[in-house]
C-alpha positions in Angstrom: 0.0 0.0 0.0 1.1 3.6 -0.8 -0.2 6.7 0.8 -0.6 10.1 -0.8 -1.0 13.2 1.5 -2.5 16.5 0.4 -1.7 19.2 3.0 -4.0 22.2 2.7 -4.0 25.6 4.3 -5.6 24.2 7.5 -5.9 20.4 7.5 -4.7 17.5 5.4 -6.3 14.5 3.6 -4.8 11.2 2.9 -5.4 8.6 0.2 -4.6 4.9 0.7 -3.8 3.2 -2.6 -3.2 -0.3 -3.9 -1.6 0.3 -7.3 -4.3 2.4 -9.1 -7.1 1.7 -6.7 -8.1 4.2 -4.0 -8.9 2.0 -1.0 -9.7 4.7 1.5 -9.7 8.4 2.0 -9.2 10.3 5.3 -10.1 13.9 5.6 -9.5 16.8 8.1 -6.3 15.3 9.5 -4.2 17.5 11.7 -0.4 17.8 11.2 0.2 16.0 14.5 -1.8 13.0 13.4 0.0 12.4 10.1 3.2 10.7 11.4 1.1 8.6 13.7 -1.1 7.3 10.9 2.0 6.6 8.8 3.6 4.6 11.6 0.4 2.6 12.1 -0.2 1.8 8.4 3.5 1.1 7.5 3.1 1.9 3.8 5.7 1.1 1.1 5.9 4.6 -0.2 4.5 8.0 0.8 4.0 11.2 -1.4 3.5 14.5 0.4 2.1 17.5 -1.4 1.7 20.8 0.5 0.5 24.3 -0.4 2.0 25.4 3.0 5.5 26.1 3.9 7.0 24.9 7.2 6.2 21.2 7.0 9.8 20.1 7.6 9.0 18.5 10.9 6.2 16.4 9.3 8.5 15.3 6.5 11.3 14.4 9.0 8.9 12.3 11.1 7.3 10.5 8.2 10.7 9.7 6.6 11.6 7.7 9.8 9.0 5.1 8.9 9.0 4.8 5.1 10.3 5.9 1.7 9.0 9.5 1.0 8.6 11.7 -2.0 7.9 15.4 -1.5 6.2 17.0 -4.5 7.7 20.3 -5.8 8.3 22.0 -9.1 11.3 19.8 -9.9 9.5 16.5 -9.4 9.2 14.5 -12.7 5.6 14.3 -13.9 3.6 12.1 -16.3 2.5 15.3 -18.2 4.2 18.2 -19.8 4.2 21.6 -18.1 3.9 24.8 -20.2 3.5 27.1 -17.2 6.0 30.0 -17.4 6.7 30.2 -13.7 6.7 26.6 -12.5 8.2 27.6 -9.1 5.0 29.5 -8.2 2.5 27.0 -9.5 0.6 25.3 -6.7 1.3 21.6 -6.4 -2.4 20.9 -5.9 -3.1 22.4 -9.3 -0.5 20.2 -10.9 -2.0 17.2 -9.1 -5.5 17.9 -10.4 -4.1 18.2 -14.0 -2.3 14.9 -13.7 -5.5 13.3 -12.3 -7.6 14.7 -15.1 -5.2 13.5 -17.8 -5.2 10.0 -16.2 -9.0 9.8 -16.2 -9.6 11.4 -19.5 -6.3 11.2 -21.5 -7.9 11.7 -24.9 -9.7 14.9 -24.1 -9.0 18.6 -23.3 -10.0 19.1 -19.7 -10.8 22.2 -17.7 -10.5 21.5 -14.0 -12.4 23.9 -11.7 -11.3 23.5 -8.1 -13.8 25.4 -5.9 -12.4 26.0 -2.4 -10.7 28.8 -0.6 -9.8 30.1 -4.0 -11.3 29.0 -7.3 -8.7 27.7 -9.7 -9.2 27.0 -13.4 -6.6 24.7 -15.0 -6.4 23.5 -18.5 -4.7 20.3 -19.6 -5.0 19.5 -23.3 -5.4 16.1 -24.9 -1.6 15.9 -25.7 -1.0 15.9 -21.9 0.3 19.4 -21.7 -0.7 21.6 -18.8 -1.4 25.1 -20.2 -2.2 27.2 -17.2 -5.5 28.8 -16.2 -6.8 31.3 -13.6 -7.3 32.0 -9.9 -10.1 34.0 -8.3 -11.5 34.3 -4.7 -13.7 31.6 -3.4 -17.2 32.1 -1.8 -16.1 32.4 1.8 -13.1 34.6 0.9 -15.5 37.0 -0.9 -17.9 37.1 2.1 -15.1 37.7 4.6 -13.5 40.4 2.4 -16.8 42.4 2.2 -17.0 42.4 6.0 -13.3 43.2 6.5 -13.0 46.0 4.0 -16.3 47.8 4.7 -17.6 49.5 7.9 -21.1 48.2 7.8 -21.4 44.8 6.2 -21.7 41.8 8.6 -20.1 38.4 8.7 -22.2 36.0 6.7 -21.9 32.2 6.5 -22.0 30.7 3.1 -24.1 27.7 4.0 -27.4 29.5 3.6 -29.9 29.8 0.8 -29.0 32.4 -1.8 -32.1 33.8 -3.6 -31.4 36.0 -6.6 -33.2 39.0 -5.1 -32.1 39.5 -1.5 -34.5 41.1 1.0 -31.9 41.8 3.7 -28.3 42.9 3.7 -27.2 39.4 4.5 -29.4 38.0 1.8 -28.0 40.5 -0.7 -24.4 39.6 0.2 -25.2 35.9 -0.3 -27.0 36.6 -3.6 -24.1 38.6 -4.9 -21.4 36.2 -3.9 -23.1 32.9 -4.7 -24.9 33.9 -7.9 -21.9 36.0 -9.0 -19.6 33.0 -8.5 -22.0 30.8 -10.5 -22.1 33.4 -13.3 -18.3 33.6 -13.2 -17.8 29.8 -13.5 -20.4 29.4 -16.3 -18.8 32.4 -18.1 -15.3 31.0 -17.8 -16.6 27.6 -19.2 -18.1 29.4 -22.2 -14.9 31.3 -22.9 -12.8 28.2 -22.8 -15.2 26.4 -25.1 -14.4 29.1 -27.8 -10.9 27.7 -27.9 -11.5 24.0 -27.1 -14.8 22.6 -28.5 -14.1 19.1 -27.2 -13.8 20.3 -23.6 -14.2 18.1 -20.6 -15.4 20.0 -17.4 -14.3 18.6 -14.1 -15.3 20.0 -10.7 -13.4 19.4 -7.4 -12.8 21.1 -4.1 -14.8 21.7 -1.0 -17.6 23.7 -2.6 -17.9 21.5 -5.8 -20.9 19.6 -4.6 -22.7 22.9 -3.8 -22.3 24.2 -7.3 -22.5 20.9 -9.2 -26.3 21.0 -9.6 -26.4 24.7 -10.3 -24.0 24.8 -13.3 -25.8 24.6 -16.7 -23.2 22.4 -18.4 -22.3 18.8 -18.5 -19.7 18.3 -15.8 -17.9 15.6 -13.8 -17.6 16.2 -10.1 -14.6 14.3 -8.7 -13.9 15.1 -5.1 -10.7 13.0 -4.8 -9.1 14.2 -8.0 -6.1 15.6 -6.2 -5.4 12.3 -4.5 -5.8 10.4 -7.8 -3.3 12.8 -9.4 -0.8 12.5 -6.6 -0.9 8.7 -6.8 -0.2 8.9 -10.5 2.8 11.1 -9.8 4.1 8.7 -7.2 3.7 5.7 -9.5 5.4 7.6 -12.3 8.4 8.3 -10.1 8.6 4.7 -8.8 8.6 3.3 -12.3 10.9 6.0 -13.8 
């Protein structure tokens, strides 16, 4: 068994793989729990991907128990990377591109990761990552309106968002949720002007919320990052 670890801004998630098969996924794991789980499971290999800096202690502890690969901009990949500043490219974005190409390797794919930020990533059918875009996510927009104004309140995103708000909170939700939906659908239309045969993949924490609202044929794949990380690990083990 191999384990892939995706360390986010607050918590981590882990995927337990037997070759290509995802056996189990664990979410919302604290930094402190990661080495303990590795010690208990005793995997053959571990890949760690992190959008955060300062995880040296985790890497050191995990490496005591197993062979470890830390994903960065120099790690060999099973895709080509046409990004002009690879050092600044988030490893989670690379992982989703690899995962998309593994699942749909004969199609152009636009991956929309809806989380703290919304990222748009295009990998073409030749297996070349082309780049994409980044915009604020739903909660970031709501928090920004409260922080940068003197009168707008804090609003939680997990509430109904009618198009026409009747209170200030309802108006904030309407603007953010419906505005984000319009953004995503507009971006999809723009990409389709360049790629007619375009596969749309949603992932990230808010993907399920928007899945039923988007007026397009899409695939929602929550564990796309882990699938991509496992492909990167397998590629390096067989290299």
